[in-house]
C-alpha positions as CSV (number, residue, x, y, z in Angstrom):
1,M,0.1,0.0,-0.2
2,M,2.3,2.3,0.8
3,E,4.7,2.2,-2.5
4,A,1.0,3.0,-3.9
5,A,1.0,5.9,-2.4
6,A,4.8,6.3,-3.1
7,H,3.5,6.8,-6.7
8,S,0.4,8.5,-6.4
9,H,1.7,11.2,-4.1
10,P,5.7,12.1,-4.4
11,G,7.2,13.3,-2.4
12,Y,6.3,12.3,0.9
13,G,8.9,9.4,1.0
14,F,6.1,6.8,2.3
15,E,8.1,3.9,0.3
16,K,10.5,4.8,3.1
17,H,8.8,5.3,6.6
18,A,5.3,4.1,6.1
19,G,3.4,7.1,7.0
20,Y,4.7,7.1,10.5
21,A,5.6,11.0,11.0
22,T,9.5,11.4,10.9
23,V,10.9,14.8,10.6
24,V,11.5,13.7,7.2
25,H,7.5,13.3,6.4
26,R,6.7,16.2,8.6
27,R,8.8,18.6,6.5
28,A,7.5,17.2,3.4
29,I,3.7,17.9,4.9
30,I,5.2,21.8,5.7
31,E,6.3,21.4,2.5
32,L,3.7,20.4,0.0
33,G,0.9,20.2,2.6
34,P,-1.4,17.1,3.6
35,C,-2.2,15.2,1.0
36,P,-5.7,12.5,1.1
37,L,-3.6,10.4,2.5
38,H,-3.3,11.6,5.6
39,R,-5.5,11.9,8.7
40,M,-6.2,15.5,8.9
41,S,-6.5,13.8,13.2
42,F,-3.8,13.8,13.4
43,R,-2.5,16.7,15.9
44,P,0.1,19.0,13.8
45,L,-2.5,18.5,11.4
46,R,-6.0,19.5,13.4
47,K,-7.4,22.5,13.1
48,D,-9.3,23.0,17.0
């Protein structure tokens, strides 16, 4: 699944970290914004 996600949503490194909130992944979210696969309930993405 994560390999497919990496192909459809390049730049997030899904193939390397499997969606865990690594520093690289969080930087990609800041630079690219969240993609449809990101859980908007995840604290850094949540708009409380």
